[in-house]
C-alpha positions in Angstrom: 51.3 -74.5 37.7 51.0 -71.8 35.2 52.8 -70.3 32.6 54.7 -66.9 33.0 56.3 -64.8 30.3 59.5 -63.1 30.9 61.7 -61.0 28.9 64.6 -63.2 27.0 67.1 -61.0 28.9 65.8 -62.3 32.4 65.5 -65.9 31.1 68.8 -66.2 30.1 70.3 -64.4 33.2 68.1 -67.0 35.0 69.5 -70.0 33.1 72.8 -69.0 33.7 72.3 -68.5 37.3 70.6 -72.1 37.6 73.7 -73.7 36.0 75.9 -71.8 38.2 73.9 -72.7 41.5 72.9 -76.1 40.2 69.1 -75.5 40.3 66.7 -75.5 38.0 65.2 -72.5 36.4 61.7 -73.3 37.8 63.1 -73.3 41.4 64.9 -70.2 41.0 61.8 -68.4 39.9 59.8 -69.7 42.8 62.8 -68.4 45.3 62.7 -65.0 43.4 58.9 -65.0 44.0 59.1 -66.1 47.7 61.6 -63.0 48.3 59.8 -60.8 46.7 56.3 -61.6 48.4 58.6 -61.5 51.9 59.7 -58.3 50.8 56.4 -56.8 50.1 55.1 -58.0 53.2 57.8 -56.3 55.2 57.4 -52.9 53.1 54.0 -53.1 54.2 54.2 -53.6 58.0 57.1 -50.8 57.8 54.2 -48.6 56.1 51.9 -49.5 58.7 54.2 -48.9 61.7 55.2 -45.5 60.5 51.8 -44.7 60.0 50.9 -45.4 63.5 53.7 -44.2 64.8 52.5 -40.8 63.2 49.0 -40.9 64.2 50.2 -41.3 67.8 52.9 -38.6 67.6 55.8 -40.8 68.1 59.5 -40.3 67.3 62.0 -42.8 65.7 63.7 -42.7 69.4 60.6 -43.4 71.1 60.0 -46.8 69.2 63.8 -47.6 69.9 63.1 -46.8 73.9 60.1 -49.1 73.7 61.8 -51.9 72.2 64.6 -51.6 74.7 62.2 -51.6 77.8 60.4 -54.2 76.3 63.5 -56.5 75.8 64.7 -55.4 79.5 61.7 -57.0 80.7 61.8 -60.2 82.9 59.7 -61.8 80.5 61.4 -61.0 77.4 62.3 -64.0 75.3 60.0 -66.6 77.2 57.1 -67.3 74.9 55.3 -69.0 78.0 52.8 -67.4 80.0 53.6 -66.2 83.3 53.0 -69.2 86.1 50.1 -69.0 88.3 51.2 -69.0 92.3 
């Protein structure tokens, strides 16, 4: 693992949090980094979805309708492909 520099105030706060939560500081930084990366991924997906919606001329209400229609379809929630008869 590489070294990372943070401000004294952040390190102090993370040490307090580690002590209060019973975790070590490295574990807290790992958790924080994972959450940051996941948040950024959601932001990127949101941006992509909005840009695609604008490109297609969709309104937010259209997206809500599409999701509801999909959820109401007979195959919603079943990840298996339809059975061949």
